[in-house]
N, C-alpha and C positions, 0 to 999 in steps of 0.2 A: 830458766831462759825469759820469763816475763819482767825480771828486773833489770835486764841488759839494757842500759841506756841507747836509744835510737832505733831499737829493734821494730817498733811499730813503722817507724818512717821507711825502714828497709823493706818491710814487707809490702807496704804502699807502693813504693816505687816499683817493686818486683812485679807487681799485679799490673802497674801501668805501661812498664815496658812490654810486657808479656803479650796484652791488647794490641800495643802499637805493630807488633808485627804480626798480627792476624790480618787475614784477607777480608777485604771490606764486603760486607753482605749484599752487595747492589741487586735489585730485584728489576727485571727488566718487564715492569709494567707497562700495558696489560697483558702482553703475551705470557708473562708468567705472573701468576695470581699466588701473592703471599698468604700463607693462612691467617685468619683474623680471630681473635679471642672472643669468645661468645659476649663478653661484657664490654667489646671495645665501643668507644663513644668515638665516631668519626664525624665527617660533615655530612650534612643532612641534604639530600636530593630528592626533589619531588618528582615523581615518575607519572608518564601519562601512557594510556593504553593507544592501541590502533586508531580508535574513533577519536582521541584529543580529550577523553575524559580523564579528570584527575584520579588517580589511584589510591590517593589517601583516604583513610576510612574514618577521618574525622573524629578518632579516638582521644585526641588531645593527650596522649602518653608522652610525646617528645617535649610538652611544655611542663607537664608532671615530673618527668626524668632529667631536665636539664638542671647540671649541678650547680650552675651558677644563677639559675633564674634569668636568663635574658630571654627565653621565647615567649610571647605574648601573642595572643590571636584576637582579632577583633573585626567586624564588620556587619554585613548582613548576610541573612539565609539567602538560598538560592532563590527563594519566590519573592525576595525583598519584601518580607512580610513584618519582620521584628529584629532588633538589633540584638548582637551578640556580642560579648567581651570575655575573652579566656585567656587567663592566666595560670602561673605554675600550680596556684594554689586551689583551683578548681577540681572537683573530682566527679560532676555530675552532668551527662550530656545532653544539651539542649536541642543539638541539631545533627542530623546524620545526613551524609549525601545519600539521595536516591539510588544511585547507581551503584555506591558500596554496598547499600542494604541489601540490593538484588544480589549482589556477588557474594555475599556471606550468607543467605537464605534466610535472612530475616524479612519480616512482613514490612512492608511500605507503609507509611501512613496515608490516610486520605489526604489528598492536596488541598480539597475545599474545606476541610476541617481546620477551625481555628485553634492554635495551639493551648490557649486558655481563655477564659471568659475576662472581658475588660471590666474595670471597677471605676466608681467616681473617686478620686485621689483626694478630693477635697479635705476630707476629715483626715486621711493620711498626712497630708500636708501641714497640717496644724500640729499633729501629733510630733513630726519631725521637727518642727519649729520650735516646738518646746523643749524637746531633747537636745536641741542645737546640731542636730545632724550627726551625733556623736557616735560612731560604731560601737564605743566603749558601754553605752546604754542600750544595745541591742535586745536585751531580755526585756527592758521595761517598753521598749518600742514595739516589741511583738506582743506583749502583754496588752497593751492599750489598743493596738492593731485589731487584736481578736475580740476586745470590748467593743469597737467599733463597727466591726462587721459580722462579728458572730463567729468568726473562724478565720484562718490565715489564706485568702487567695493567692495563688501563684503571682498574679498581677500584682498585688500588693509586696510580694517578695521582692520582685524584679524591681518595684518603684524604689524600695527601702535600699536595695543594693545599689541602684544608679544615684540616689540621692546621698547615700551615706559613704559611699565609696568603697564597701565591705565588699569582699568576694561574694557572689551568688552561693556558692558552697557554702561559706561560714553563715550566711543568713539561714539557708534551707538546713544546714546542720543544727543550729539552734534550735529552729522550729521544730525539728522533729525529735530532738533530744529530751525534751522535757514533755511530760506527760500530761501537763495543764494547757499544753498548748495543742490546736486541732489544725489539721489541714483541710477538713471537711465541716460541711455544717452540722451543727448538733442536731440529736432527734427531738422529740417532742418533750422529751424530760432529759436532765443532765443528772445522774448520780454521781457525787463525787465521794472518795473514800481517802482518807489520810493515811499514808503510808509511812509516817515519820517511826524513829525508833518507840517512841513512847506509846504510840497509837498500835504499831506491830507487837509491842509485848504485851498488850490489851486484847489482842486476837483481831487485829485489822487483816491479816491474810486469811483466817476462816471467813471473815464478813466478804472480803474479796472474792475468795473462792465460791462463796454461795452466789454471789451477784453475777460472776460469769458465768456459771452453771445455770443460773435463772434465765439470764440475759441472750445467752448461747452466743456470746461473744467475749473477746479477750479486753484487757484494761486498753481504752484509747479507742475502742470501735462502738459500733451501733448493734442493737440487737435487728435481726434481719428486717423486721418490719418498720424499724425506724422509731419506735417506741421510747427506747432508753439508750443512752449513752453513757458509758461509763468513762471516768476521768481520774485522774490523781489530784489530790488537794494537798495543803499543808494546815495543820491547825494553828500553828505557832503558840502553842502552849494554851490555846481557849478549852480545850477538852481534858482536864486533869482526872476525870473518873471514868471515861468510856472511849470508844472509837469515834474519832471524829468524822461524821458522814452528814452530807448535805442533799438535799433533791432539790433542784432548780434554784439554789442559795438558800434554802431553809434549813436550818440543823435538824437532824433527827435525833430525839431523845432515846439515850442508850440503844442504841442498835445492836441486833445479834444477828447472827448467822440465819436463824430461822426467820426472823422478822424483815430482814432484807429479801430472801427469797419470796415471802409473802408479798412485800411491797412491789417487786418487779414483776411477778406475777400479775397481780391486779393492773399495773401500768401495762403491760402487753396486752392484756385482755381487753381492755379499755379502749387501746388503741386498734384493735383488729376491726377490719370491715364485715358489718352486718350481712350477713347471706339472706337470700330470698328464699321463701318456701317453695 
C-alpha cells in the first residue's frame, strides 16, 4: 500500500478533517486551571508579599534558563554599594536580597562589612591597555595581574570584567581553573611543582603527595601557619632529567619525595612562632 500514489496525501487530509470536527478545548481561566507541564516556559511575573517586598530569590536562574538569552539584569545592590551586571552566562551569585535569605533560612551577611577589599587599579589599567582590553587575552591578563598584586583580588577581577566586557563568571572561572593562579595571598614561601606528562612520568605525583602531606594542605593551598603554599607550574621542557620543582622561583636540583618532605618541614619549623619558657 505504500506504493499507491497519493496515499500519503489522503492520510494527511483524513487527519485534518478529523481534527476539524473535534470540540475546541477552551479553558475558562482562571476559574478552570489547565494542568501545566513541569518544563513549561511561560510569561514571567514578579510576585510581592503582603509587606510589599519582592519574593524574587535573586538566584538569576531565569537569566540562565532563558532559551534565547533575552534576560539581562543590571543595577546596584539594595544598599547602593556596588554595581552588578548579570546576564545569561553568569553562574556565581554576587548579591542576595536579605529578606530572601531570611526566608530561606540562610545567614544574612553583616551589612557593615565591605564585600571585597579595594585596590589601586593603576597597575591593572596599564596591563589592560597593553593587552588591548581583549578578553581573548584573559589568561595573560590574569597572569600579569597576579605578578603585579601577588594574587588575584576580587576587586581586580571585577575591574577586568568591566574593562574587557567579559562576564564576571568567565573571569572568575578562568582564575580558578588554572592551578598557577591564586585567589589568596601566597604564604612566606611558594613551592611549585610541574605536573606535565614528562614530569609525572619521572615521579611528580610522588613528590606532590609528599609535599601535600608535609604541608598539611592540598595543591593550591597553604600550610596552616602560612609558611608554605603549594602551586602548580610548567617546566616547558626545561627539566629533561628530573621533576621540575621551584621554591620562590629558584629551581630545586633533583628533588625527591624525601627531600621535599624535609624541605617543607624545615620551612614550617622556621616559620613557627617562638614560645616563651
